[in-house]
Z-matrix of the N, CA and C atoms (Angstrom, degrees):
N
C 1 1.462
C 2 1.504 1 110.87
N 3 1.361 2 116.95 1 -45.36
C 4 1.475 3 122.44 2 -176.70
C 5 1.532 4 107.85 3 -62.05
N 6 1.337 5 117.43 4 -39.16
C 7 1.459 6 120.21 5 -179.49
C 8 1.506 7 112.15 6 -64.12
N 9 1.375 8 117.57 7 -39.68
C 10 1.462 9 120.78 8 177.52
C 11 1.528 10 109.47 9 -65.85
N 12 1.304 11 118.44 10 -41.97
C 13 1.444 12 124.20 11 177.06
C 14 1.539 13 111.79 12 -58.30
N 15 1.311 14 116.69 13 -41.79
C 16 1.422 15 123.64 14 -179.92
C 17 1.542 16 110.65 15 -67.18
N 18 1.353 17 114.78 16 -37.14
C 19 1.485 18 120.69 17 178.89
C 20 1.556 19 106.11 18 -67.50
N 21 1.315 20 118.28 19 -42.07
C 22 1.465 21 120.98 20 179.81
C 23 1.490 22 111.98 21 -61.14
N 24 1.353 23 115.38 22 -40.54
C 25 1.445 24 119.90 23 -178.09
C 26 1.561 25 110.27 24 -71.16
N 27 1.306 26 116.85 25 -38.47
C 28 1.465 27 121.42 26 177.90
C 29 1.569 28 107.70 27 -62.72
N 30 1.288 29 114.73 28 -43.72
C 31 1.506 30 119.93 29 178.51
C 32 1.515 31 110.26 30 -63.48
N 33 1.352 32 117.51 31 -39.68
C 34 1.454 33 120.25 32 177.10
C 35 1.532 34 110.23 33 -63.29
N 36 1.269 35 120.25 34 -42.62
C 37 1.489 36 123.47 35 176.77
C 38 1.514 37 112.11 36 -55.98
N 39 1.296 38 115.14 37 -46.22
C 40 1.491 39 119.22 38 178.51
C 41 1.558 40 109.94 39 -65.11
N 42 1.287 41 116.26 40 -42.91
C 43 1.491 42 119.02 41 179.34
C 44 1.477 43 111.36 42 -65.20
N 45 1.361 44 119.50 43 -38.65
C 46 1.427 45 121.72 44 179.87
C 47 1.579 46 111.01 45 -65.75
N 48 1.358 47 115.45 46 -34.89
C 49 1.426 48 120.19 47 173.74
C 50 1.538 49 110.61 48 -60.50
N 51 1.340 50 115.40 49 -48.68
C 52 1.486 51 120.10 50 175.69
C 53 1.530 52 112.72 51 -59.59
N 54 1.375 53 114.85 52 -45.45
C 55 1.420 54 120.79 53 179.63
C 56 1.585 55 110.52 54 -56.04
N 57 1.318 56 116.47 55 -48.18
C 58 1.471 57 120.56 56 -176.58
C 59 1.566 58 107.96 57 -67.75
N 60 1.310 59 117.03 58 -41.50
C 61 1.515 60 119.85 59 179.45
C 62 1.567 61 107.07 60 -59.97
N 63 1.273 62 116.16 61 -50.59
C 64 1.482 63 120.90 62 -176.93
C 65 1.525 64 110.28 63 -63.73
N 66 1.297 65 117.25 64 -40.60
C 67 1.452 66 122.55 65 -179.75
C 68 1.532 67 110.16 66 -62.61
N 69 1.359 68 116.66 67 -48.63
C 70 1.398 69 122.61 68 -177.52
C 71 1.501 70 112.76 69 -61.56
N 72 1.352 71 117.11 70 -40.20
C 73 1.476 72 122.04 71 175.00
C 74 1.492 73 110.86 72 -62.38
N 75 1.315 74 116.09 73 -41.84
C 76 1.490 75 118.78 74 -177.82
C 77 1.500 76 110.16 75 -73.51
N 78 1.377 77 120.62 76 -41.55
C 79 1.450 78 121.36 77 -179.10
C 80 1.525 79 110.09 78 -62.95
N 81 1.342 80 117.13 79 -34.63
C 82 1.481 81 117.88 80 -179.37
C 83 1.494 82 114.04 81 -64.55
N 84 1.363 83 116.90 82 -19.75
C 85 1.485 84 119.34 83 177.81
C 86 1.532 85 110.43 84 -68.03
N 87 1.310 86 118.99 85 -14.72
C 88 1.429 87 120.11 86 173.48
C 89 1.525 88 112.81 87 -60.72
N 90 1.305 89 116.54 88 -23.52
C 91 1.497 90 123.34 89 174.71
C 92 1.505 91 107.75 90 -53.66
N 93 1.299 92 119.10 91 -47.24
C 94 1.452 93 122.56 92 -174.03
C 95 1.512 94 109.33 93 -70.45
N 96 1.370 95 117.42 94 -36.27
C 97 1.445 96 120.03 95 175.12
C 98 1.552 97 111.84 96 -63.81
N 99 1.300 98 116.25 97 -43.88
C 100 1.444 99 121.65 98 175.51
C 101 1.525 100 111.78 99 -57.53
N 102 1.318 101 115.72 100 -47.71
C 103 1.538 102 120.56 101 179.32
C 104 1.509 103 109.79 102 -60.18
N 105 1.342 104 115.72 103 -50.36
C 106 1.480 105 119.32 104 -177.20
C 107 1.473 106 116.17 105 -66.43
N 108 1.310 107 117.38 106 -44.13
C 109 1.485 108 121.67 107 -179.27
C 110 1.517 109 113.17 108 -69.73
N 111 1.359 110 114.69 109 -37.76
C 112 1.439 111 117.05 110 -178.45
C 113 1.531 112 113.81 111 -92.32
N 114 1.352 113 112.48 112 0.73
C 115 1.514 114 120.69 113 178.64
C 116 1.500 115 112.30 114 54.57
N 117 1.325 116 113.94 115 50.16
C 118 1.446 117 122.00 116 177.71
C 119 1.495 118 111.09 117 -122.91
N 120 1.275 119 117.80 118 -176.82
C 121 1.489 120 120.17 119 178.27
C 122 1.539 121 111.32 120 -82.73
N 123 1.308 122 115.72 121 160.75
C 124 1.471 123 119.27 122 172.33
C 125 1.501 124 111.82 123 -56.57
N 126 1.328 125 115.56 124 -44.40
C 127 1.512 126 120.19 125 -177.84
C 128 1.503 127 109.22 126 -55.81
N 129 1.329 128 115.80 127 -49.21
C 130 1.471 129 119.69 128 -179.25
C 131 1.546 130 111.03 129 -62.21
N 132 1.282 131 114.78 130 -39.47
C 133 1.492 132 120.88 131 179.13
C 134 1.526 133 108.98 132 -61.93
N 135 1.298 134 117.23 133 -38.92
C 136 1.462 135 121.09 134 178.99
C 137 1.471 136 110.23 135 -60.19
N 138 1.357 137 117.74 136 -47.64
C 139 1.472 138 120.34 137 177.67
C 140 1.483 139 112.83 138 -60.27
N 141 1.293 140 118.69 139 -41.32
C 142 1.471 141 121.98 140 174.60
C 143 1.537 142 113.68 141 -60.91
N 144 1.355 143 112.27 142 -47.68
C 145 1.470 144 118.99 143 179.63
C 146 1.554 145 111.32 144 -58.88
N 147 1.332 146 117.66 145 -45.67
C 148 1.426 147 122.58 146 -179.44
C 149 1.526 148 114.11 147 -71.90
N 150 1.309 149 117.00 148 -24.11
C 151 1.429 150 121.61 149 177.00
C 152 1.579 151 111.94 150 -72.21
N 153 1.328 152 112.49 151 -33.09
C 154 1.470 153 118.98 152 177.96
C 155 1.536 154 104.77 153 -83.16
N 156 1.326 155 118.95 154 121.14
C 157 1.460 156 119.44 155 -169.50
C 158 1.480 157 115.25 156 -100.14
N 159 1.323 158 118.16 157 8.05
C 160 1.488 159 119.22 158 175.52
C 161 1.527 160 108.74 159 -130.66
N 162 1.329 161 116.13 160 154.00
C 163 1.457 162 122.79 161 176.22
C 164 1.538 163 106.55 162 -60.31
N 165 1.274 164 114.74 163 -45.91
C 166 1.523 165 117.88 164 -175.42
C 167 1.541 166 110.45 165 -58.06
N 168 1.320 167 118.77 166 -44.33
C 169 1.432 168 121.38 167 179.40
C 170 1.556 169 112.06 168 -62.83
N 171 1.289 170 116.83 169 -39.17
C 172 1.437 171 122.62 170 179.91
C 173 1.549 172 109.78 171 -66.44
N 174 1.329 173 115.50 172 -44.44
C 175 1.507 174 118.28 173 179.25
C 176 1.535 175 107.14 174 -68.72
N 177 1.299 176 120.52 175 -41.40
C 178 1.468 177 122.02 176 179.33
C 179 1.555 178 108.55 177 -56.31
N 180 1.296 179 116.88 178 -46.64
C 181 1.479 180 120.10 179 -179.66
C 182 1.514 181 110.71 180 -59.45
N 183 1.318 182 115.62 181 -48.87
C 184 1.482 183 118.73 182 -179.98
C 185 1.532 184 110.43 183 -58.71
N 186 1.309 185 116.79 184 -47.50
C 187 1.473 186 120.66 185 -179.27
C 188 1.510 187 111.95 186 -61.98
N 189 1.306 188 117.34 187 -40.23
C 190 1.494 189 121.74 188 -178.86
C 191 1.544 190 106.92 189 -68.87
N 192 1.283 191 120.11 190 -40.88
C 193 1.462 192 122.89 191 177.63
C 194 1.528 193 108.62 192 -60.90
N 195 1.324 194 116.31 193 -45.68
C 196 1.475 195 120.58 194 -177.14
C 197 1.518 196 111.67 195 -65.44
N 198 1.335 197 117.92 196 -24.26
C 199 1.463 198 122.38 197 -179.21
C 200 1.512 199 115.03 198 -86.21
N 201 1.334 200 115.68 199 -2.53
C 202 1.450 201 119.22 200 -179.72
C 203 1.515 202 110.36 201 -67.95
N 204 1.372 203 116.52 202 153.23
C 205 1.438 204 121.71 203 -175.66
C 206 1.517 205 111.82 204 -64.81
N 207 1.314 206 119.88 205 -25.08
C 208 1.407 207 121.91 206 -179.42
C 209 1.533 208 116.29 207 -73.69
N 210 1.354 209 116.78 208 -8.90
C 211 1.440 210 124.27 209 -175.96
C 212 1.560 211 108.10 210 -92.19
N 213 1.307 212 116.85 211 126.57
C 214 1.410 213 122.20 212 173.68
C 215 1.520 214 114.77 213 -59.44
N 216 1.335 215 117.12 214 148.83
C 217 1.459 216 121.19 215 -174.57
C 218 1.546 217 112.47 216 -58.86
N 219 1.315 218 117.52 217 -41.28
C 220 1.455 219 120.41 218 -177.10
C 221 1.511 220 110.37 219 -70.43
N 222 1.336 221 117.66 220 -38.92
C 223 1.444 222 122.58 221 176.06
C 224 1.583 223 110.32 222 -62.18
N 225 1.323 224 113.25 223 -47.68
C 226 1.475 225 119.22 224 178.28
C 227 1.544 226 112.65 225 -56.14
N 228 1.311 227 116.28 226 -49.51
C 229 1.452 228 120.14 227 -178.90
C 230 1.481 229 112.33 228 -64.48
N 231 1.345 230 116.53 229 -39.04
C 232 1.484 231 118.00 230 -178.66
C 233 1.537 232 110.22 231 -64.13
N 234 1.314 233 116.60 232 -42.14
C 235 1.460 234 119.49 233 -178.84
C 236 1.544 235 110.74 234 -72.60
N 237 1.294 236 118.30 235 -44.70
C 238 1.476 237 120.99 236 178.83
C 239 1.522 238 114.40 237 -61.27
N 240 1.326 239 116.07 238 -37.63
C 241 1.476 240 121.38 239 177.27
C 242 1.533 241 107.82 240 -58.23
N 243 1.332 242 117.16 241 -48.27
C 244 1.419 243 122.75 242 -178.47
C 245 1.514 244 115.09 243 -66.08
N 246 1.336 245 115.86 244 -41.57
C 247 1.458 246 119.49 245 176.92
C 248 1.495 247 112.38 246 -65.58
N 249 1.319 248 117.75 247 -38.57
C 250 1.469 249 122.37 248 176.97
C 251 1.504 250 111.96 249 -58.36
N 252 1.340 251 113.00 250 -46.88
C 253 1.480 252 118.50 251 178.17
C 254 1.504 253 110.41 252 -62.46
N 255 1.315 254 116.45 253 -41.62
C 256 1.467 255 120.98 254 179.15
C 257 1.553 256 109.48 255 -56.95
N 258 1.299 257 116.10 256 -46.93
C 259 1.469 258 119.58 257 -178.20
C 260 1.490 259 110.56 258 -63.43
N 261 1.339 260 121.36 259 -37.06
C 262 1.444 261 122.00 260 177.03
C 263 1.481 262 111.14 261 -64.63
N 264 1.344 263 117.04 262 -42.80
C 265 1.472 264 120.00 263 179.98
C 266 1.529 265 112.08 264 -69.36
N 267 1.310 266 119.12 265 -23.88
C 268 1.429 267 121.99 266 -179.72
C 269 1.532 268 113.53 267 -66.30
N 270 1.310 269 117.35 268 -23.81
C 271 1.462 270 121.63 269 -175.00
C 272 1.508 271 112.56 270 -58.77
N 273 1.366 272 117.20 271 -46.34
C 274 1.464 273 119.86 272 -179.21
C 275 1.535 274 110.83 273 -68.45
N 276 1.299 275 117.18 274 -41.20
C 277 1.449 276 120.81 275 178.06
C 278 1.550 277 110.34 276 -60.18
N 279 1.280 278 114.09 277 -46.47
C 280 1.533 279 118.69 278 179.14
C 281 1.535 280 110.21 279 -63.35
N 282 1.342 281 116.61 280 -36.76
C 283 1.457 282 118.93 281 -176.80
C 284 1.572 283 108.68 282 -63.15
N 285 1.313 284 116.24 283 -48.49
C 286 1.425 285 118.85 284 -178.80
C 287 1.585 286 114.06 285 -74.88
N 288 1.297 287 116.91 286 -30.61
C 289 1.440 288 119.41 287 -179.55
C 290 1.544 289 113.27 288 -76.04
N 291 1.346 290 115.35 289 -19.01
C 292 1.443 291 121.29 290 -177.40
C 293 1.542 292 109.16 291 -112.83
N 294 1.305 293 115.81 292 30.69
C 295 1.461 294 122.82 293 177.94
C 296 1.529 295 112.66 294 -117.37
N 297 1.324 296 113.15 295 154.50
C 298 1.433 297 119.51 296 163.35
C 299 1.504 298 107.68 297 -106.17
N 300 1.291 299 118.38 298 163.64
C 301 1.434 300 123.49 299 -172.63
C 302 1.512 301 110.07 300 -117.82
N 303 1.310 302 117.39 301 136.30
C 304 1.445 303 124.08 302 -178.15
C 305 1.466 304 111.49 303 -127.97
N 306 1.320 305 118.55 304 151.77
C 307 1.442 306 121.86 305 178.40
C 308 1.511 307 110.86 306 -129.66
N 309 1.309 308 114.92 307 133.25
C 310 1.483 309 120.83 308 177.64
C 311 1.532 310 106.67 309 -66.11
N 312 1.294 311 117.32 310 125.08
C 313 1.472 312 119.69 311 -176.40
C 314 1.571 313 113.99 312 -62.83
N 315 1.342 314 115.98 313 -27.33
C 316 1.463 315 118.73 314 -177.51
C 317 1.546 316 113.05 315 -90.29
N 318 1.336 317 115.74 316 -48.16
C 319 1.446 318 117.33 317 -177.00
C 320 1.537 319 113.61 318 -94.14
N 321 1.311 320 114.85 319 -18.25
C 322 1.491 321 118.89 320 -179.57
C 323 1.526 322 111.28 321 82.67
N 324 1.344 323 117.33 322 1.54
C 325 1.478 324 119.71 323 -176.39
C 326 1.513 325 108.94 324 -63.22
N 327 1.309 326 114.34 325 138.18
C 328 1.477 327 119.65 326 -177.45
C 329 1.582 328 108.65 327 -101.15
N 330 1.266 329 113.66 328 150.10
C 331 1.468 330 119.82 329 174.38
C 332 1.584 331 107.57 330 -143.53
N 333 1.343 332 112.41 331 150.24
C 334 1.438 333 121.97 332 174.77
C 335 1.534 334 106.65 333 -99.10
N 336 1.313 335 115.04 334 127.93
C 337 1.493 336 119.65 335 -178.67
C 338 1.536 337 107.31 336 -114.54
N 339 1.310 338 114.10 337 112.17
C 340 1.462 339 122.73 338 -175.96
C 341 1.512 340 110.92 339 -66.14
N 342 1.324 341 118.49 340 124.68
C 343 1.493 342 121.47 341 -178.83
C 344 1.508 343 107.62 342 -94.64
N 345 1.345 344 114.04 343 72.72
C 346 1.425 345 120.98 344 176.63
C 347 1.487 346 109.97 345 -142.27
N 348 1.314 347 120.36 346 144.47
C 349 1.473 348 122.69 347 176.55
C 350 1.493 349 109.35 348 -96.73
N 351 1.318 350 116.70 349 129.19
C 352 1.442 351 121.50 350 174.67
C 353 1.519 352 109.18 351 -102.67
N 354 1.294 353 117.44 352 113.34
C 355 1.477 354 121.38 353 -176.80
C 356 1.546 355 106.31 354 -81.61
N 357 1.385 356 113.35 355 130.95
C 358 1.464 357 119.60 356 172.94
C 359 1.480 358 108.61 357 -113.17
N 360 1.331 359 119.55 358 -179.86
C 361 1.427 360 123.18 359 178.51
C 362 1.533 361 113.40 360 -58.01
N 363 1.308 362 116.02 361 -43.38
C 364 1.465 363 120.13 362 -172.63
C 365 1.552 364 113.23 363 -124.09
N 366 1.317 365 117.76 364 -3.35
C 367 1.463 366 118.61 365 -179.61
C 368 1.553 367 108.75 366 -154.21
N 369 1.296 368 114.44 367 -175.92
C 370 1.458 369 119.82 368 172.77
C 371 1.521 370 109.55 369 -126.29
N 372 1.328 371 115.53 370 157.72
C 373 1.456 372 124.20 371 174.88
C 374 1.523 373 105.26 372 -119.23
N 375 1.336 374 112.79 373 132.98
C 376 1.470 375 118.69 374 176.44
C 377 1.503 376 110.35 375 -128.23
N 378 1.311 377 114.88 376 143.41
C 379 1.458 378 118.70 377 168.70
C 380 1.538 379 115.61 378 74.37
N 381 1.302 380 119.03 379 52.40
C 382 1.433 381 121.78 380 173.57
C 383 1.486 382 109.31 381 -62.19
N 384 1.324 383 117.93 382 123.46
C 385 1.500 384 121.82 383 -178.09
C 386 1.490 385 113.26 384 -99.82
N 387 1.316 386 113.80 385 140.97
C 388 1.474 387 122.62 386 174.63
C 389 1.499 388 109.60 387 -121.22
N 390 1.316 389 117.91 388 125.15
C 391 1.485 390 121.48 389 178.22
C 392 1.514 391 108.55 390 -70.63
N 393 1.320 392 116.86 391 139.66
C 394 1.446 393 124.47 392 176.73
C 395 1.509 394 104.71 393 -91.44
N 396 1.368 395 113.51 394 88.91
C 397 1.465 396 121.03 395 179.79
C 398 1.524 397 107.78 396 -126.95
N 399 1.281 398 116.23 397 -174.72
C 400 1.483 399 121.91 398 -178.10
C 401 1.526 400 112.69 399 -57.58
N 402 1.333 401 116.10 400 -36.69
C 403 1.495 402 119.37 401 -178.83
C 404 1.507 403 108.92 402 -68.33
N 405 1.353 404 119.51 403 -40.93
C 406 1.427 405 122.07 404 177.54
C 407 1.533 406 111.73 405 -63.73
N 408 1.311 407 116.42 406 -43.74
C 409 1.447 408 120.58 407 179.21
C 410 1.545 409 112.36 408 -64.59
N 411 1.332 410 116.66 409 -39.26
C 412 1.436 411 121.36 410 175.10
C 413 1.515 412 111.81 411 -61.58
N 414 1.351 413 115.44 412 -42.44
C 415 1.468 414 119.63 413 179.54
C 416 1.501 415 113.37 414 -61.30
N 417 1.352 416 116.38 415 -39.56
C 418 1.461 417 120.66 416 176.08
C 419 1.531 418 109.83 417 -66.81
N 420 1.311 419 118.56 418 -43.38
C 421 1.472 420 120.43 419 178.59
C 422 1.569 421 110.63 420 -60.86
N 423 1.284 422 116.63 421 -45.02
C 424 1.501 423 121.87 422 179.99
C 425 1.549 424 109.08 423 -61.92
N 426 1.284 425 117.14 424 -41.90
C 427 1.468 426 121.36 425 179.02
C 428 1.537 427 111.87 426 -64.78
N 429 1.337 428 118.94 427 -39.63
C 430 1.448 429 122.81 428 174.66
C 431 1.505 430 108.60 429 -60.57
N 432 1.308 431 117.02 430 -46.81
C 433 1.445 432 120.74 431 179.94
C 434 1.535 433 113.46 432 -62.12
N 435 1.322 434 117.09 433 -40.34
C 436 1.461 435 122.51 434 178.82
C 437 1.554 436 110.19 435 -70.05
N 438 1.343 437 117.34 436 -33.87
C 439 1.454 438 120.23 437 175.69
C 440 1.523 439 110.85 438 -67.17
N 441 1.291 440 118.12 439 -40.08
C 442 1.452 441 121.23 440 -179.14
C 443 1.550 442 109.01 441 -65.45
N 444 1.322 443 115.05 442 -40.03
C 445 1.460 444 119.18 443 178.87
C 446 1.523 445 110.32 444 -67.42
N 447 1.316 446 116.69 445 -39.54
C 448 1.499 447 121.35 446 178.02
C 449 1.506 448 108.24 447 -65.07
N 450 1.262 449 119.43 448 -40.38
C 451 1.476 450 124.12 449 178.68
C 452 1.535 451 109.48 450 -56.38
N 453 1.306 452 116.56 451 -44.99
C 454 1.456 453 121.44 452 178.44
C 455 1.521 454 112.70 453 -63.33
N 456 1.350 455 114.52 454 -44.03
C 457 1.480 456 118.87 455 179.92
C 458 1.579 457 109.88 456 -67.31
N 459 1.264 458 118.02 457 -34.71
C 460 1.475 459 119.22 458 177.13
C 461 1.518 460 109.66 459 -66.14
N 462 1.313 461 118.70 460 -42.59
C 463 1.471 462 121.30 461 176.12
C 464 1.533 463 111.06 462 -60.63
N 465 1.324 464 115.64 463 -43.58
C 466 1.475 465 118.31 464 176.69
C 467 1.517 466 111.03 465 -58.83
N 468 1.352 467 117.75 466 -45.42
C 469 1.439 468 120.68 467 177.36
C 470 1.477 469 113.96 468 -60.91
N 471 1.332 470 117.90 469 -43.86
C 472 1.451 471 123.23 470 175.94
C 473 1.515 472 108.67 471 -55.11
N 474 1.257 473 121.97 472 -43.09
C 475 1.476 474 125.55 473 -179.35
C 476 1.515 475 107.41 474 -69.59
N 477 1.271 476 120.48 475 -50.74
C 478 1.434 477 121.67 476 -177.49
C 479 1.530 478 111.59 477 -58.73
N 480 1.307 479 118.07 478 -43.89
C 481 1.446 480 122.88 479 179.49
C 482 1.521 481 113.95 480 -78.64
N 483 1.328 482 115.29 481 -5.44
C 484 1.461 483 119.82 482 175.81
C 485 1.574 484 110.77 483 63.51
N 486 1.297 485 115.41 484 37.75
C 487 1.477 486 120.49 485 176.71
C 488 1.520 487 109.28 486 -76.56
N 489 1.364 488 116.59 487 152.31
C 490 1.458 489 117.60 488 177.50
C 491 1.539 490 112.73 489 -58.04
N 492 1.366 491 114.09 490 138.83
C 493 1.425 492 120.54 491 -177.39
C 494 1.555 493 111.21 492 -107.17
C-alpha cells in the first residue's frame, strides 16, 4: 500500500510541474492583452506585467482595461470570458502550490494540506486536507488539459483582435 501511495505522490509531483509550466505559459499571454487593451507595445506590456507580482493583480489589470469605455463590447466580452476561465483554473494550481504535504506513517498515504486560514463567524479553520488519490491526480490532469486548450483560445483571440505579438 505504501509503495502505491509513493507512486501516486511521485506522479503528483510530475503533474504539478506540468501544471505550473502550463500555467506560466498561459499567464504570460496576459502580456498581449495588456499591450492590446492599453494600446502600447509588447515591451511596455512586459514591464507592466513583471511589475505586478501576482496573477490576481495581472488579471485585475486586464479586466479593468477591458471594461474601459474605449473597448468595444465584443472585444470586452472575448477578453473577460477568457480571464474568468483563467481564474477558475487558478484555484487548483493555488491549492497545490500553497500546500504542504504529509504522509501517513502506517499506510504511506499522501495528502496535501492547504496553508490557508478560513475565517468563520466564531472560529477559524486551518489546513484543509486533500488526499492524493486517483481522483486528485485525474483532476490535475484535466486542469492541465483545460489550461492547454485555454492557451490556444487566448492565442486565437490575440490574433483576431490584432493585439501585439
